[in-house]
C-alpha positions as MATLAB code, in Angstrom:
seq = 'MNAAHHPTADGLWHNIRLAAEPAAGAAAIAVRDGRIAWVGSEAEAPPSFTRGPRHDGGGALVTPGLVDCHTHLVYGGLRANEFAMRLAGASYEDVARAGGGIVASVRATRAASEDELFAAASARLANLLADGVCAIEIKSGYGLALEHERKQLRVARRLGEAHGVTVRTTFLGAHALPPEYAGRSGDYIDLVCTEMLPALAAEGLVDAVDVFCERIAFSLEETERVFKAARALGLPVKLHAEQLSDTGGAVLAARHGALSCDHVEHLSQAGVEAMRAAGTVAVLLPGAYYALRDTHPPPIAALRAAGVPMAVSTDHNPGTSPAMSLLLMMSMACTLFRLTVPEVLAAVTTHAARALGLHETHGLIAPGVPANFVLWDIQDIAELAYWFGQRPVKRIVRQGRIVTEKAA';
ca = [
     -33.045   -1.667   -8.317;
     -29.858   -3.638   -8.866;
     -27.602   -1.971  -11.446;
     -27.928   -4.899  -13.839;
     -31.713   -4.434  -13.916;
     -31.659   -0.860  -15.217;
     -32.823   -0.602  -18.851;
     -30.215   -0.449  -21.573;
     -29.319    2.934  -23.048;
     -28.669    1.443  -26.490;
     -30.180    3.449  -29.339;
     -30.082    7.020  -30.634;
     -30.312    9.829  -28.081;
     -31.616   12.780  -30.101;
     -33.038   16.264  -29.563;
     -30.176   17.122  -27.224;
     -27.579   19.891  -26.979;
     -23.968   19.023  -26.246;
     -22.356   21.160  -23.530;
     -19.112   21.146  -25.515;
     -20.911   22.773  -28.476;
     -24.133   24.346  -27.137;
     -24.558   26.647  -30.133;
     -24.209   23.852  -32.694;
     -27.916   23.007  -32.593;
     -29.650   19.641  -32.213;
     -27.168   16.848  -31.554;
     -27.380   13.103  -31.105;
     -25.476   10.320  -29.382;
     -25.685    6.716  -30.558;
     -25.137    3.988  -27.979;
     -24.447    0.386  -28.939;
     -23.607   -2.439  -26.517;
     -23.240    0.049  -23.700;
     -20.653    2.195  -25.474;
     -20.873    5.405  -27.454;
     -20.781    4.429  -31.107;
     -21.290    7.834  -32.704;
     -21.815   11.492  -31.703;
     -22.583   14.513  -33.851;
     -25.283   16.628  -35.448;
     -28.705   14.989  -35.318;
     -29.188   15.758  -39.015;
     -26.098   13.710  -39.845;
     -26.934   10.626  -37.764;
     -26.132    7.434  -39.734;
     -29.224    5.512  -40.907;
     -28.089    2.429  -39.032;
     -28.835    4.316  -35.815;
     -31.912    6.279  -36.859;
     -33.753    3.027  -37.651;
     -33.145    1.581  -34.178;
     -34.435    2.512  -30.695;
     -34.756    6.256  -30.115;
     -34.579    8.296  -26.913;
     -35.960   11.837  -27.091;
     -33.827   14.154  -24.946;
     -36.418   16.925  -24.972;
     -33.826   19.612  -25.702;
     -31.725   18.738  -22.655;
     -28.148   19.938  -22.280;
     -25.789   16.952  -22.138;
     -22.449   16.636  -20.346;
     -20.182   13.682  -19.735;
     -20.960   11.794  -16.544;
     -19.412   13.617  -13.576;
     -16.358   12.217  -11.783;
     -15.867   12.547   -8.012;
     -12.124   11.971   -7.785;
     -11.435   12.224   -4.031;
     -13.687   10.653   -1.382;
     -13.417    8.796    1.910;
     -16.887    7.317    1.500;
     -16.509    4.157    3.602;
     -16.332    4.766    7.348;
     -18.047    4.040   10.632;
     -19.635    6.628   12.911;
     -19.999   10.382   12.554;
     -18.011   13.384   13.811;
     -20.615   16.114   14.119;
     -19.232   16.857   17.596;
     -16.012   18.054   15.984;
     -17.996   20.539   13.932;
     -19.234   21.978   17.221;
     -15.678   21.971   18.654;
     -14.371   23.972   15.717;
     -17.222   26.462   16.082;
     -16.135   26.882   19.694;
     -12.621   27.771   18.572;
     -10.728   24.472   18.280;
      -8.344   24.094   15.328;
      -7.955   21.028   13.119;
      -4.817   20.166   15.094;
      -6.594   20.740   18.452;
      -9.317   18.270   17.496;
      -6.765   15.657   16.439;
      -4.726   16.031   19.622;
      -7.883   15.663   21.737;
      -8.451   12.159   20.324;
     -10.808   13.254   17.591;
     -10.129   13.606   13.920;
      -9.125   10.632   11.827;
      -8.437    8.405   14.845;
     -12.066    8.786   16.000;
     -13.231    7.430   12.655;
     -10.685    4.621   12.949;
     -12.264    3.438   16.203;
     -15.759    3.461   14.710;
     -14.675    1.823   11.454;
     -12.832   -0.977   13.219;
     -15.929   -1.657   15.311;
     -18.260   -1.876   12.294;
     -18.863   -5.002   10.235;
     -18.342   -5.056    6.489;
     -22.098   -5.213    5.919;
     -22.696   -2.254    8.241;
     -20.076   -0.216    6.397;
     -21.603   -1.191    3.055;
     -25.125   -0.170    4.064;
     -24.041    3.231    5.357;
     -21.759    3.981    2.411;
     -24.381    2.794   -0.080;
     -26.847    5.406    1.168;
     -24.220    8.137    0.902;
     -23.209    6.988   -2.578;
     -26.815    7.188   -3.777;
     -26.809   10.921   -3.044;
     -23.665   11.470   -5.076;
     -24.899    9.365   -7.976;
     -28.134   11.337   -8.105;
     -26.002   14.398   -8.942;
     -24.840   12.699  -12.124;
     -21.639   11.098  -10.804;
     -20.605    8.192  -13.043;
     -17.134    7.451  -11.632;
     -15.842    7.848   -8.111;
     -12.688    7.293   -6.107;
     -13.035    5.683   -2.665;
     -10.102    5.678   -0.256;
      -9.348    3.444    2.698;
      -7.486    4.994    5.627;
      -9.931    4.547    8.507;
      -8.801    1.007    9.313;
      -5.033    1.489    9.777;
      -4.615   -2.260   10.225;
      -4.590   -4.896    7.516;
      -7.935   -6.529    8.307;
      -9.756   -3.204    8.552;
      -8.139   -1.584    5.508;
      -9.104   -4.749    3.615;
     -12.659   -4.395    4.921;
     -12.930   -0.826    3.622;
     -11.538   -1.679    0.203;
     -13.778   -4.730   -0.137;
     -16.784   -2.504    0.577;
     -15.609   -0.035   -2.082;
     -15.489   -2.834   -4.662;
     -18.969   -4.033   -3.602;
     -20.361   -0.524   -3.991;
     -19.198   -0.368   -7.592;
     -20.816   -3.686   -8.409;
     -24.081   -2.980   -6.601;
     -24.598    0.511   -8.023;
     -23.182   -0.048  -11.497;
     -20.661    2.764  -11.154;
     -16.949    2.917  -11.898;
     -15.080    2.847   -8.575;
     -11.341    3.445   -8.282;
      -9.945    2.302   -4.953;
      -7.088    4.095   -3.224;
      -5.086    2.602   -0.377;
      -4.540    5.329    2.236;
      -2.957    3.262    4.977;
      -0.651    6.207    5.722;
      -3.541    8.448    6.741;
      -2.802    8.774   10.437;
      -0.819    6.984   13.110;
      -2.984    4.329   14.811;
      -3.058    4.477   18.628;
      -1.158    1.209   19.017;
       1.774    2.764   17.137;
       1.928    6.012   19.109;
       5.476    7.369   18.964;
       6.509    4.715   16.424;
       5.654    6.174   13.064;
       8.652    4.522   11.413;
       7.478    1.091   12.531;
       3.989    1.800   11.235;
       5.296    2.884    7.829;
       7.270   -0.387    7.746;
       3.983   -2.234    8.284;
       2.266   -0.234    5.535;
       5.053   -0.853    3.026;
       6.031   -4.449    3.729;
       2.776   -6.090    4.839;
      -0.402   -4.120    4.252;
       0.175   -2.744    0.757;
       1.629   -5.922   -0.789;
      -1.173   -8.068    0.648;
      -3.979   -5.769   -0.487;
      -2.451   -5.271   -3.916;
      -2.127   -9.039   -4.350;
      -5.860   -9.349   -3.613;
      -6.674   -6.870   -6.389;
      -8.105   -4.308   -4.003;
      -5.814   -1.358   -4.790;
      -5.884    0.911   -7.847;
      -3.680    3.682   -6.425;
      -1.828    4.669   -3.238;
      -2.190    7.903   -1.252;
      -0.463    9.431    1.794;
      -1.393   12.275    4.145;
       1.848   14.266    4.145;
       1.520   16.940    6.816;
       2.929   18.058   10.149;
       0.176   16.155   12.017;
       0.552   13.080    9.802;
       3.578   11.741    7.884;
       6.880   13.282    6.885;
       8.427   13.626    3.440;
      10.793   10.748    4.159;
       7.948    8.488    5.299;
       5.848    9.519    2.312;
       8.623    8.649   -0.100;
       8.996    5.205    1.454;
       5.324    4.525    0.738;
       5.647    5.876   -2.785;
       8.617    3.633   -3.519;
       6.716    0.608   -2.228;
       3.737    1.515   -4.418;
       5.833    2.041   -7.531;
       7.611   -1.280   -6.949;
       4.176   -2.902   -7.199;
       3.315   -0.946  -10.352;
       0.720    1.214   -8.602;
       0.269    4.947   -9.282;
       0.485    7.410   -6.400;
      -1.272   10.568   -5.272;
      -0.925   12.814   -2.245;
      -2.840   14.819    0.344;
      -0.482   17.761   -0.166;
       0.038   21.211    1.335;
      -3.349   21.406    3.060;
      -2.208   22.960    6.337;
       1.334   24.032    5.459;
       3.902   23.884    2.668;
       5.783   20.666    3.346;
       7.211   20.239   -0.151;
       5.009   17.205   -0.652;
       3.832   18.291   -4.098;
       7.394   18.428   -5.405;
       8.016   14.943   -4.027;
       4.772   13.602   -5.478;
       5.485   15.080   -8.889;
       8.923   13.473   -8.857;
       7.143   10.126   -8.513;
       4.739   10.924  -11.370;
       1.732   11.359   -9.083;
      -1.708   11.309  -10.651;
      -2.774   14.158   -8.398;
      -1.954   16.391   -5.459;
      -5.064   17.175   -3.446;
      -6.033   20.180   -1.261;
      -2.926   22.276   -2.177;
      -4.005   25.405   -0.273;
      -0.366   26.108    0.650;
       1.181   24.979   -2.628;
       4.383   26.847   -3.509;
       5.453   28.055   -6.931;
       8.051   25.282   -6.947;
       5.228   22.811   -6.369;
       3.196   24.340   -9.195;
       6.109   24.006  -11.616;
       6.849   20.441  -10.538;
       3.214   19.445  -11.055;
       3.143   21.118  -14.464;
       6.235   19.225  -15.587;
       4.873   15.898  -14.322;
       1.328   16.364  -15.645;
      -0.004   16.007  -12.100;
      -3.588   17.197  -11.504;
      -4.364   19.698   -8.737;
      -7.500   18.464   -6.968;
      -9.319   21.333   -5.267;
     -11.530   20.473   -2.295;
     -13.739   23.452   -1.456;
     -15.870   21.437    0.975;
     -12.969   20.987    3.386;
     -11.870   24.593    2.856;
     -15.377   25.725    3.773;
     -15.915   23.362    6.714;
     -12.563   24.261    8.273;
     -13.267   27.972    7.685;
      -9.943   28.253    5.921;
      -8.832   31.661    4.660;
      -5.835   30.576    2.551;
      -7.143   29.468   -0.862;
      -5.150   27.387   -3.337;
      -2.984   29.419   -5.743;
      -5.515   29.302   -8.574;
      -3.879   32.052  -10.638;
      -0.508   30.301  -10.511;
      -2.024   26.921  -11.423;
      -3.968   28.514  -14.267;
      -0.915   30.371  -15.586;
       1.174   27.202  -15.523;
      -1.503   25.149  -17.260;
      -1.825   22.668  -14.399;
      -5.140   20.815  -14.821;
      -7.506   21.532  -11.922;
     -10.117   19.055  -10.695;
     -12.835   19.557   -8.088;
     -14.179   16.872   -5.757;
     -16.377   16.477   -2.688;
     -13.656   15.030   -0.415;
     -16.614   13.359    1.275;
     -15.513   12.377    4.791;
     -17.088   12.448    8.250;
     -14.828   15.092    9.778;
     -13.938   17.934    7.463;
     -16.154   17.634    4.383;
     -19.460   15.821    4.948;
     -20.480   16.855    1.446;
     -23.238   14.972   -0.364;
     -23.271   16.966   -3.613;
     -20.641   17.417   -6.305;
     -22.851   20.103   -7.861;
     -22.579   22.116   -4.649;
     -18.798   21.716   -4.759;
     -18.859   23.162   -8.283;
     -20.658   26.234   -6.981;
     -18.217   26.552   -4.080;
     -15.215   26.203   -6.391;
     -16.521   29.112   -8.462;
     -17.455   31.380   -5.562;
     -14.623   30.558   -3.141;
     -11.787   29.822   -5.592;
     -12.964   31.905   -8.572;
     -12.984   29.109  -11.138;
     -14.741   30.001  -14.369;
     -17.686   27.999  -15.710;
     -15.612   26.183  -18.376;
     -12.925   25.462  -15.782;
     -15.352   23.982  -13.269;
     -17.033   21.755  -15.856;
     -13.641   20.392  -16.901;
     -12.799   20.059  -13.209;
     -15.553   17.485  -12.616;
     -15.210   15.686  -15.949;
     -11.985   15.726  -17.993;
      -9.515   16.678  -15.267;
     -11.210   14.652  -12.520;
     -10.987   11.579  -14.757;
      -7.290   12.311  -15.342;
      -6.749   12.473  -11.572;
      -7.917    8.833  -11.460;
      -6.071    7.664  -14.562;
      -9.447    7.288  -16.318;
      -9.073   10.102  -18.864;
      -9.274    7.762  -21.851;
     -12.627    6.279  -20.839;
     -14.438    8.751  -18.550;
     -15.194   12.447  -18.390;
     -15.776   12.702  -22.144;
     -18.330   11.938  -24.827;
     -16.568   10.251  -27.729;
     -16.932    7.144  -29.902;
     -15.614    3.996  -28.296;
     -15.890    4.995  -24.632;
     -18.423    3.574  -22.153;
     -21.733    5.431  -22.255;
     -21.637    7.732  -19.233;
     -23.504   10.991  -19.760;
     -26.106   13.193  -18.096;
     -29.106   15.021  -19.546;
     -29.711   18.269  -17.633;
     -32.934   20.268  -17.558;
     -31.126   23.603  -17.954;
     -30.637   26.200  -20.654;
     -27.026   27.145  -19.948;
     -24.118   25.152  -18.557;
     -23.505   27.906  -15.986;
     -26.641   26.718  -14.180;
     -24.793   23.652  -12.895;
     -22.715   25.941  -10.678;
     -25.248   28.769  -10.396;
     -27.915   26.867   -8.473;
     -27.341   25.385   -5.061;
     -29.895   23.184   -3.411;
     -31.334   22.194   -6.790;
     -30.664   19.016   -8.754;
     -31.520   19.668  -12.436;
     -30.824   16.102  -13.568;
     -33.238   14.878  -16.246;
     -31.747   11.476  -17.134;
     -28.513    9.708  -16.311;
     -26.834    7.139  -18.526;
     -24.236    5.269  -16.504;
     -22.202    2.321  -17.764;
     -24.541    2.010  -20.738;
     -27.749    1.874  -18.701;
     -30.475    4.400  -17.958;
     -30.498    5.002  -14.213;
     -32.603    7.016  -11.824;
     -30.957    7.323   -8.434;
     -33.010    8.237   -5.393;
     -31.172   10.351   -2.831;
     -31.010    8.798    0.635;
];
């Protein structure tokens, strides 16, 4: 069903329990014109809402719609062979140097048409939406040439329109060095900064700009050049930071007011402090940590002590995190990184929305914001991270409409 054909969620949602106040008893949410108009105790619902349409929640526990704040959802081909290579002993760097890794996805993405990319990504998106995702970030970075980066970003915009979901696009042209620029990373960064980014921004395809700053990708100096180009265009930045080593990328990103630093397994204390001062979100990606069999977790205790907001995301991509479930990532974040239940709920709602610059409209249930919330058939909020392999979604309200997504 096209998103526009889903029934409206307008009316009073009653007989529900709010995850933010589970002990407060029966609650209600009033939706008008696709936005939350009122929220509170069911007994105190204004008459103007009680006389209108009513939706019985059946005692469901209600959270804000989930936010998947770091994905590479649009790509051609698969890289299951690399999974086998890593099992046989190859490292992330070994795979990349053998012609695999990001460059393998670049070849497949360049060869695919826009419609082919849309069809494949649409099926993957349906799985994520069925978990209660109501906002999602989609990066480019598998085109590495203007026409193909444009193709990826156009598909991301189409996905938002077709599925009725908030999509934030991120230009990741500085993801890897394309084969035609081998040995000429400076020239490629020139292309990213002076041609690709300005053109795509002018077409309204870019909401934020990201860079892969790492020893197998781009240097601090190259990263800063991209950041300066983004800021000159009024675009916020974020960074793939400290995944494989401590490059100092988080400090650089924080200096540029980055929305988020993502991965951060090797984040230093200096990076933690810089992120705290800048209000930069630490996006934890347990799917990649798991798939790469990493043994160096992010410095959770240091982030927690400093008060750095922590988000959790799928990092869906074909090479290192082919994750189809944000709920599973919640469980992994608790078991692998030791996040608490309140922390992990905030990590996929409040803090994930902040990592996308959407914290005023998403990841919360409050009057005036678009109606994005999920009714869960659970007794306790811990069950969202406790179960794996189960999807306890009862109803999803997304962009003011009642939706039922079927997993692909």
